[in-house]
N, CA, C and O of each residue as an XYZ file, in Angstrom:
648
protein
N      72.153     55.456     53.830
C      71.297     54.858     54.857
C      70.084     55.747     54.554
O      69.156     54.943     54.643
N      69.613     56.801     54.282
C      68.273     57.323     54.143
C      67.913     56.932     52.942
O      66.709     57.094     52.744
N      68.604     56.395     51.906
C      67.813     56.135     50.317
C      67.361     54.976     50.702
O      66.355     54.506     50.171
N      68.113     54.241     51.816
C      67.673     52.608     51.879
C      66.764     52.247     52.630
O      66.108     51.206     52.611
N      66.694     53.597     53.679
C      64.897     53.491     54.567
C      64.144     54.154     53.818
O      62.994     54.144     54.257
N      64.285     54.876     52.647
C      62.971     55.101     52.081
C      62.409     54.349     51.041
O      61.255     54.515     50.647
N      63.344     53.369     50.499
C      62.923     52.471     49.689
C      62.310     51.470     50.552
O      61.377     50.831     50.064
N      62.679     51.210     51.787
C      61.720     50.337     52.962
C      60.279     50.610     53.265
O      59.317     49.862     53.437
N      60.454     52.168     53.280
C      59.300     52.905     53.935
C      58.106     52.504     52.378
O      56.984     52.000     52.421
N      58.886     52.951     51.176
C      58.137     52.734     50.139
C      57.042     51.412     49.618
O      55.886     51.248     49.227
N      58.580     50.459     49.986
C      57.735     49.210     49.814
C      56.754     48.940     50.837
O      55.598     48.653     50.527
N      57.122     49.010     51.988
C      56.035     48.983     52.944
C      54.778     49.462     52.668
O      53.691     48.990     53.002
N      55.077     50.623     51.911
C      53.475     51.425     51.644
C      52.814     50.701     50.668
O      51.698     51.137     50.382
N      53.234     49.608     50.011
C      52.627     48.783     48.518
C      52.062     47.818     49.543
O      50.933     47.462     49.208
N      52.466     47.287     50.661
C      52.513     46.113     51.134
C      50.969     46.738     51.691
O      49.889     46.231     51.390
N      51.150     47.957     52.570
C      50.086     48.144     53.102
C      48.624     48.414     52.295
O      47.450     48.195     52.591
N      49.355     49.050     51.032
C      47.921     49.109     49.927
C      47.167     47.793     49.479
O      46.019     47.748     49.036
N      47.979     46.793     49.667
C      47.556     45.755     48.935
C      46.686     45.153     50.179
O      45.544     44.807     49.874
N      47.024     45.005     51.359
C      46.147     44.389     52.386
C      44.948     45.367     52.408
O      43.898     44.879     52.827
N      44.930     46.428     52.097
C      43.873     47.422     52.022
C      42.692     46.910     50.969
O      41.492     46.982     51.235
N      43.171     46.441     49.872
C      41.897     46.221     48.597
C      41.390     45.137     49.234
O      42.065     44.540     50.072
N      40.016     44.721     48.877
C      39.113     43.654     49.171
C      39.637     42.515     48.321
O      40.208     42.824     47.275
N      39.511     41.198     48.651
C      39.543     40.105     47.384
C      38.584     40.036     46.828
O      37.425     40.277     47.165
N      39.235     39.529     45.479
C      37.749     39.596     44.965
C      37.332     37.892     44.587
O      36.264     37.519     44.101
N      38.343     37.146     44.913
C      38.237     35.680     44.972
C      38.431     35.075     46.227
O      38.914     35.713     47.163
N      38.107     33.941     46.320
C      38.262     33.053     47.515
C      37.155     33.007     48.647
O      36.079     33.345     48.154
N      37.058     32.740     49.839
C      35.841     32.743     50.533
C      35.361     33.799     51.618
O      34.545     33.807     52.539
N      36.082     34.504     51.173
C      35.596     36.148     52.026
C      34.176     36.408     51.462
O      33.777     36.078     50.345
N      33.643     36.908     52.205
C      32.186     37.613     52.269
C      32.194     38.419     51.066
O      31.304     38.379     50.216
N      33.526     39.366     51.004
C      33.224     40.224     50.000
C      33.349     39.656     48.746
O      32.549     39.944     47.855
N      34.415     38.753     48.546
C      34.321     37.979     47.146
C      32.978     37.093     47.029
O      32.887     36.502     45.953
N      32.398     36.982     47.528
C      31.303     36.016     47.105
C      30.435     37.055     46.904
O      29.696     36.953     45.925
N      30.325     38.228     47.731
C      29.319     39.327     47.338
C      29.686     39.838     45.579
O      28.770     40.209     44.845
N      30.947     39.784     45.168
C      31.578     40.416     43.862
C      31.211     39.342     43.091
O      30.858     39.730     41.977
N      31.132     37.867     43.255
C      30.602     37.126     42.307
C      29.304     37.275     42.247
O      28.970     37.778     41.175
N      28.404     37.040     42.977
C      27.014     37.582     43.036
C      26.351     38.356     42.144
O      25.334     38.206     41.467
N      27.418     39.508     42.340
C      27.301     41.099     41.444
C      26.957     40.378     40.260
O      25.849     40.103     39.799
N      28.290     40.082     39.787
C      28.740     39.805     38.515
C      27.975     38.969     37.717
O      27.700     39.290     36.561
N      27.616     37.963     38.198
C      26.404     36.989     37.853
C      25.082     37.696     37.376
O      24.711     37.655     36.203
N      24.373     38.374     38.417
C      23.350     39.527     38.303
C      23.310     40.550     37.088
O      22.388     40.917     36.360
N      24.896     40.925     37.157
C      24.815     41.867     36.010
C      24.948     41.233     34.844
O      24.253     41.610     33.900
N      25.798     40.229     34.695
C      26.251     40.005     33.174
C      24.881     38.576     32.884
O      24.327     38.521     31.785
N      24.593     37.771     33.771
C      23.744     36.873     33.564
C      24.546     35.523     33.948
O      25.754     35.373     34.133
N      23.459     34.563     34.009
C      24.693     33.237     34.323
C      25.362     32.695     33.013
O      26.531     32.324     32.904
N      24.303     32.722     31.942
C      24.958     32.257     30.922
C      25.728     32.972     30.002
O      26.014     32.509     28.898
N      25.975     33.741     30.275
C      26.766     34.837     29.549
C      28.409     34.154     28.326
O      28.761     34.371     27.166
N      28.848     33.450     29.292
C      30.046     32.991     28.213
C      29.463     31.471     27.716
O      29.045     30.623     28.505
N      29.522     31.314     26.281
C      28.765     30.033     25.722
C      30.233     29.352     24.724
O      30.768     29.684     23.667
N      30.423     28.446     25.570
C      31.464     27.138     24.863
C      30.510     26.453     23.644
O      29.481     25.780     23.694
N      31.294     26.917     22.590
C      30.309     26.517     20.950
C      31.055     25.085     20.795
O      32.066     24.898     21.473
N      30.549     23.979     19.846
C      31.201     23.166     19.729
C      31.838     22.911     18.364
O      31.159     23.088     17.353
N      33.051     22.523     18.286
C      33.445     22.403     16.821
C      32.839     21.801     15.773
O      32.506     20.816     16.432
N      32.479     21.599     14.858
C      31.769     20.661     13.896
C      32.838     20.505     13.047
O      33.577     21.391     12.619
N      32.885     18.959     12.762
C      33.816     18.615     11.894
C      33.652     17.971     10.553
O      34.438     17.559      9.701
N      31.976     18.050     10.703
C      31.246     17.300      9.333
C      30.443     18.215      9.309
O      30.243     18.824     10.360
N      29.668     18.629      7.985
C      28.940     19.312      7.215
C      27.545     18.755      7.870
O      26.679     19.614      8.037
N      27.193     17.254      8.306
C      26.036     16.992      8.384
C      25.659     16.702      9.949
O      26.422     16.135     10.731
N      24.638     17.082     10.202
C      24.189     17.082     11.581
C      23.693     15.715     12.339
O      22.805     14.921     12.028
N      24.429     15.732     13.243
C      23.861     14.123     13.802
C      23.069     14.876     15.168
O      23.337     15.865     15.851
N      21.925     13.831     15.179
C      20.866     14.098     16.465
C      21.927     13.589     17.601
O      22.566     12.570     17.338
N      22.108     14.136     18.638
C      22.553     13.667     20.210
C      21.746     12.162     20.565
O      20.638     11.817     20.156
N      22.373     11.654     21.164
C      21.983     10.245     21.972
C      21.056     10.649     22.748
O      21.450     11.620     23.394
N      20.087     10.378     22.967
C      19.306     10.501     24.498
C      18.811      9.490     25.122
O      18.896      8.335     24.705
N      18.154      9.891     26.355
C      18.140      8.685     27.193
C      17.044      7.703     26.554
O      16.079      8.326     26.111
N      16.980      6.470     26.423
C      16.155      5.574     25.979
C      15.500      4.797     27.116
O      16.109      3.756     27.363
N      14.382      5.025     27.909
C      13.860      4.393     28.793
C      12.886      3.019     28.408
O      12.113      2.996     27.449
N      13.111      1.819     29.425
C      12.320      0.824     28.964
C      11.218      0.806     28.688
O      10.908      1.932     29.079
N       9.963      0.215     28.138
C       8.593      0.753     28.340
C       7.977      0.206     29.818
O       8.243     -0.869     30.355
N       7.308      0.993     30.187
C       6.661      0.874     31.484
C       5.231      0.961     31.284
O       4.778      1.942     31.875
N       4.267      0.222     30.603
C       2.917      0.368     30.754
C       2.159      0.465     31.962
O       2.795      0.217     32.986
N       1.052      0.742     32.079
C       0.062      1.176     33.094
C      -0.783     -0.015     33.311
O      -1.044     -0.601     34.361
N      -1.237     -0.304     31.827
C      -1.810     -1.622     31.734
C      -1.340     -2.401     31.180
O      -0.877     -2.042     30.098
N      -1.172     -3.910     31.566
C      -0.753     -4.590     30.568
C      -1.562     -5.295     29.502
O      -2.702     -5.498     29.919
N      -1.406     -5.657     28.500
C      -2.126     -6.126     27.115
C      -1.822     -7.272     26.809
O      -0.793     -7.880     26.514
N      -3.412     -7.586     26.980
C      -2.970     -9.536     26.717
C      -3.929     -9.693     25.521
O      -5.115     -9.463     25.285
N      -3.010    -10.121     24.971
C      -3.348    -10.548     23.401
C      -3.916    -11.849     23.205
O      -3.393    -12.860     23.675
N      -5.271    -11.860     22.331
C      -5.983    -12.871     22.261
C      -5.201    -13.983     21.081
O      -4.761    -13.364     20.112
N      -5.028    -15.124     21.041
C      -4.733    -15.893     20.105
C      -4.879    -15.693     18.674
O      -6.086    -15.524     18.500
N      -4.481    -15.648     17.938
C      -4.751    -15.249     16.496
C      -5.390    -16.025     15.930
O      -4.850    -17.097     16.204
N      -6.354    -16.247     15.189
C      -7.115    -17.188     14.244
C      -6.482    -17.183     12.817
O      -5.360    -16.697     12.672
N      -7.019    -17.595     11.985
C      -6.706    -17.634     10.630
C      -7.752    -16.207     10.272
O      -8.876    -15.954     10.706
N      -6.956    -15.500      9.398
C      -7.851    -14.273      9.235
C      -8.919    -14.608      8.310
O     -10.118    -14.486      8.562
N      -8.248    -15.181      6.854
C      -8.997    -15.578      5.555
C      -8.900    -17.116      5.678
O      -7.961    -17.782      5.241
N     -10.130    -17.667      6.414
C     -10.496    -19.037      5.775
C     -11.371    -18.546      4.404
O     -11.424    -17.446      3.853
N     -12.247    -20.246      3.993
C     -12.995    -20.094      2.940
C     -13.969    -19.128      2.875
O     -14.256    -18.359      1.958
N     -14.439    -19.269      3.970
C     -15.776    -18.679      4.086
C     -15.555    -17.109      4.063
O     -16.455    -16.378      3.650
N     -14.438    -16.638      4.477
C     -14.320    -14.932      4.474
C     -13.622    -14.709      3.030
O     -13.791    -13.722      2.315
N     -12.885    -15.715      2.778
C     -12.324    -15.497      1.050
C     -13.635    -15.265     -0.274
O     -13.782    -14.362     -1.098
N     -14.155    -16.088     -0.093
C     -15.180    -16.118     -0.808
C     -16.523    -15.384     -0.329
O     -17.187    -15.909      0.564
N     -16.887    -14.302     -0.852
C     -18.282    -13.793     -0.325
C     -19.502    -14.108     -0.943
O     -20.437    -14.222     -0.151
N     -19.710    -14.246     -1.886
C     -20.533    -14.574     -2.903
C     -20.529    -14.824     -4.427
O     -19.785    -14.177     -5.164
N     -21.243    -15.630     -4.818
C     -21.102    -15.857     -6.370
C     -22.170    -14.468     -7.046
O     -23.215    -14.073     -6.528
N     -21.509    -13.917     -8.353
C     -22.258    -13.278     -8.904
C     -23.316    -13.715    -10.221
O     -22.806    -14.458    -11.059
N     -24.361    -13.409    -10.383
C     -25.128    -13.724    -10.961
C     -26.012    -12.661    -12.189
O     -27.137    -12.772    -12.675
N     -25.290    -11.983    -12.321
C     -25.342    -10.742    -13.599
C     -25.548    -11.547    -14.869
O     -25.280    -12.742    -14.985
N     -26.023    -10.806    -15.751
C     -26.172    -11.480    -17.061
C     -24.599    -11.686    -17.635
O     -24.211    -12.662    -18.278
N     -23.982    -10.792    -17.330
C     -22.593    -11.162    -17.730
C     -21.581    -12.343    -17.116
O     -20.544    -12.822    -17.575
N     -22.131    -12.541    -16.199
C     -21.451    -13.544    -15.211
C     -22.422    -14.673    -15.761
O     -21.674    -15.524    -16.241
N     -23.616    -15.040    -15.900
C     -24.029    -15.869    -16.412
C     -23.483    -16.325    -18.009
O     -23.436    -17.552    -18.098
N     -23.179    -15.811    -18.928
C     -22.972    -15.953    -20.023
C     -21.526    -16.612    -19.801
O     -21.275    -17.714    -20.288
N     -20.641    -15.938    -19.092
C     -19.296    -16.516    -18.546
C     -19.596    -18.266    -18.140
O     -18.885    -19.229    -18.424
N     -20.501    -18.246    -17.617
C     -20.807    -19.960    -17.324
C     -20.916    -20.532    -18.133
O     -20.168    -21.506    -18.221
N     -21.887    -20.286    -19.188
C     -22.073    -21.185    -20.234
C     -21.175    -21.303    -21.170
O     -20.857    -22.371    -21.694
N     -20.663    -20.082    -21.460
C     -19.732    -20.128    -22.893
C     -18.193    -20.404    -22.415
O     -17.458    -21.020    -23.187
N     -17.663    -19.928    -21.069
C     -16.556    -19.893    -21.064
C     -16.084    -20.972    -19.901
O     -14.907    -20.866    -19.556
N     -16.795    -21.896    -19.323
C     -16.897    -22.627    -18.173
C     -16.347    -22.073    -16.891
O     -15.802    -22.791    -16.053
N     -16.488    -20.910    -16.774
C     -15.851    -20.082    -15.773
C     -17.229    -19.315    -14.824
O     -18.248    -18.795    -15.279
N     -16.885    -19.449    -13.657
C     -17.765    -19.138    -12.295
C     -16.953    -17.976    -11.694
O     -15.811    -18.070    -11.245
N     -17.897    -16.600    -11.767
C     -17.511    -15.316    -11.176
C     -18.018    -15.217     -9.757
O     -19.180    -15.471     -9.439
N     -17.091    -14.841     -8.948
C     -17.627    -14.651     -7.824
C     -16.789    -13.197     -7.141
O     -15.849    -12.769     -7.811
N     -17.080    -12.589     -6.049
C     -17.154    -11.364     -5.226
C     -16.010    -11.957     -4.229
O     -16.417    -12.687     -3.325
N     -14.802    -11.738     -4.307
C     -13.904    -12.286     -3.041
C     -13.620    -11.137     -2.155
O     -13.983     -9.974     -2.328
N     -12.782    -11.720     -0.989
C     -12.082    -10.309     -0.024
C     -10.863     -9.668     -1.122
O     -10.194    -10.079     -2.070
N     -11.060     -8.316     -0.286
C      -9.850     -7.714     -1.203
C      -8.396     -8.281     -0.794
O      -7.484     -8.065     -1.592
N      -8.134     -8.941      0.308
C      -7.070     -9.139      0.578
C      -6.454    -10.577      0.249
O      -5.366    -11.020      0.617
N      -7.352    -11.141     -0.477
C      -7.517    -12.740     -0.901
C      -6.563    -12.582     -1.982
O      -6.721    -11.551     -2.637
N      -5.513    -13.423     -2.370
C      -4.921    -13.763     -3.984
C      -5.245    -15.165     -4.202
O      -5.904    -16.041     -3.642
N      -4.462    -15.018     -5.322
C      -5.162    -16.255     -6.557
C      -5.230    -17.573     -5.763
O      -6.211    -18.317     -5.752
N      -4.193    -17.756     -5.169
C      -3.820    -19.296     -4.895
C      -4.862    -19.416     -4.012
O      -5.654    -20.334     -4.228
N      -5.119    -18.424     -2.697
C      -6.230    -18.767     -1.759
C      -7.457    -18.731     -2.300
O      -8.323    -19.307     -1.641
N      -7.850    -18.135     -3.484
C      -9.350    -17.912     -3.628
C      -9.142    -19.575     -4.085
O      -9.517    -20.447     -3.300
N      -8.576    -19.908     -5.284
C      -8.220    -21.373     -6.251
C      -8.774    -22.517     -4.792
O      -9.751    -23.258     -4.904
N      -7.923    -22.432     -3.518
C      -8.237    -23.545     -2.656
C      -9.416    -22.941     -1.694
O      -9.418    -23.467     -0.581
N     -10.090    -22.268     -1.833
C     -11.553    -21.807     -1.088
C     -12.606    -22.251     -1.959
O     -13.696    -22.528     -1.461
N     -12.397    -22.366     -3.351
C     -13.435    -22.461     -4.365
C     -13.245    -23.879     -4.138
O     -14.377    -24.361     -4.182
N     -12.247    -24.966     -3.878
C     -12.440    -26.168     -4.064
C     -12.468    -26.554     -2.808
O     -12.235    -27.761     -2.861
N     -12.620    -26.239     -1.672
C     -13.104    -26.405     -0.708
C     -14.537    -26.349     -0.337
O     -15.131    -27.316      0.139
N     -15.131    -25.083     -0.587
C     -16.091    -24.633     -0.595
C     -17.042    -25.658     -1.803
O     -17.912    -26.380     -1.317
N     -16.908    -25.673     -2.809
C     -17.601    -26.226     -4.288
C     -17.179    -27.197     -4.090
O     -18.228    -27.821     -3.933
N     -16.243    -28.059     -3.928
C     -15.637    -29.633     -3.865
C     -15.424    -29.728     -5.728
O     -15.781    -30.799     -6.217
N     -14.795    -28.512     -6.840
C     -14.385    -28.607     -7.929
C     -12.880    -27.927     -7.920
O     -12.489    -27.067     -7.130
N     -11.994    -28.650     -9.210
C     -11.099    -28.400     -9.363
C     -10.720    -26.886    -10.113
O     -11.113    -26.904    -11.279
N     -10.105    -25.679     -9.764
C     -10.115    -24.753    -10.611
C      -8.471    -24.711    -11.733
O      -7.327    -24.895    -11.318
N      -8.829    -24.459    -12.960
C      -7.825    -24.558    -13.709
C      -6.907    -22.992    -13.652
O      -5.684    -22.919    -13.779
N      -7.770    -21.905    -13.448
C      -6.837    -20.563    -12.877
C      -7.764    -19.803    -12.529
O      -8.964    -20.074    -12.532
N      -7.176    -18.655    -12.161
C      -8.189    -17.524    -11.632
C      -7.402    -16.324    -11.887
O      -6.197    -16.090    -11.787
N      -8.665    -15.447    -12.334
C      -8.041    -14.419    -12.568
C      -8.928    -13.261    -11.728
O     -10.134    -13.431    -11.550
N      -8.277    -12.154    -11.262
C      -9.009    -11.356    -10.481
C      -8.940     -9.844    -11.075
O      -8.094     -9.370    -11.833
N     -10.194     -9.173    -10.448
C     -10.369     -7.630    -11.255
C     -10.621     -6.962     -9.942
O     -11.438     -7.423     -9.146
N      -9.762     -5.622     -9.652
C     -10.537     -4.773     -8.718
C     -11.418     -3.627     -8.938
O     -11.238     -2.604     -9.600
N     -12.348     -4.000     -8.281
C     -13.490     -3.181     -9.054
C     -13.732     -1.995     -8.331
O     -13.611     -1.965     -7.106
N     -14.190     -0.648     -9.251
C     -14.171      1.032     -8.853
C     -14.634      0.657     -7.333
O     -13.866      0.915     -6.406
N     -15.730      0.126     -7.121
C     -16.629     -0.071     -5.605
C     -15.583     -0.511     -4.838
O     -15.901     -0.392     -3.654
N     -14.608     -0.914     -4.950
C     -13.691     -1.577     -4.012
C     -13.862     -2.805     -3.765
O     -13.220     -3.178     -2.784
N     -14.643     -3.805     -4.401
C     -14.249     -5.010     -4.258
C     -13.326     -5.451     -5.018
O     -12.567     -4.724     -5.659
N     -13.302     -6.973     -5.015
C     -12.485     -7.715     -5.878
C     -13.412     -8.618     -6.042
O     -14.155     -9.066     -5.169
N     -13.354     -9.098     -7.983
C     -14.216     -9.931     -8.477
C     -12.844    -10.852     -8.939
O     -11.771    -10.478     -9.414
N     -13.333    -12.173     -8.604
C     -12.610    -13.183     -9.211
C     -12.865    -14.192    -10.300
O     -13.551    -15.039     -9.727
N     -12.697    -14.589    -11.578
C     -13.127    -15.406    -12.756
C     -12.681    -16.460    -12.444
O     -11.491    -16.547    -12.749
N     -13.100    -17.368    -11.945
C     -12.487    -19.115    -11.658
C     -12.805    -19.940    -12.891
O     -13.952    -20.383    -12.950
N     -12.055    -20.190    -13.788
C     -11.696    -20.910    -14.746
C     -11.930    -22.435    -14.671
O     -10.827    -22.968    -14.796
N     -12.834    -23.303    -14.529
C     -12.825    -24.816    -13.985
C     -11.786    -25.656    -15.003
O     -11.134    -25.333    -15.996
N     -11.941    -26.722    -14.356
C     -10.929    -27.663    -15.052
C     -12.160    -28.658    -16.473
O     -13.380    -28.814    -16.434
N     -11.572    -28.924    -17.088
C     -12.133    -29.467    -18.260
C     -13.328    -30.403    -17.934
O     -14.316    -30.467    -18.665
N     -13.180    -31.140    -16.768
C     -14.063    -32.270    -16.437
C     -15.175    -31.860    -15.674
O     -16.177    -32.551    -15.488
N     -14.933    -30.417    -15.117
C     -16.154    -30.050    -14.713
C     -16.940    -29.324    -15.226
O     -16.496    -28.516    -16.040
N     -18.298    -29.342    -14.959
C     -19.153    -28.287    -15.551
C     -19.873    -27.088    -14.849
O     -20.485    -27.233    -13.791
N     -19.770    -26.013    -15.441
C     -19.467    -24.919    -14.032
C     -21.127    -24.625    -14.497
O     -21.345    -23.571    -13.899
N     -22.452    -24.990    -15.257
C     -23.754    -24.860    -15.104
C     -24.239    -26.001    -13.893
O     -25.365    -25.857    -13.416
N     -23.339    -27.171    -13.395
C     -24.013    -28.047    -12.895
C     -23.491    -27.785    -11.360
O     -23.930    -28.507    -10.465
N     -22.836    -27.061    -11.156
C     -21.607    -26.985     -9.957
C     -22.520    -25.491     -9.312
O     -22.461    -25.265     -8.103
N     -23.194    -24.709    -10.085
C     -23.997    -23.632     -9.458
C     -25.119    -24.144     -8.850
O     -25.906    -23.393     -8.275
């Protein structure tokens, strides 16, 4: 019987030792203090979970896209025709080479807007000078201007239309 009582005393001692240890987790004040101590010594972000990448290409994460909220509401003016006939044809050229073109080739030479194309030049000349153009050749000058050679139809005379 003595042996049994000895074992009982030994097991009772273990319980007594376990009760005397401070709890590390839970709601007790000592447990909270240990947690705070651990975070202060190790740092809050000491454990880092890395995402396992399955592809070699990096995809940007989707972020929050908020709708536009302007401080001042933009009021747009109604758009007018940006290139009318008067804006397309700036002025006729009257240099010696241009005058030779008029006499020999029945061709008028104009400086036109840089954004104008051949069809718009043809219609602008028809509207402004009331002549029919057979074809239009354009040339971009180094100065940044665009020169248009307007070949007139055979029944129109370039000397009279100037």
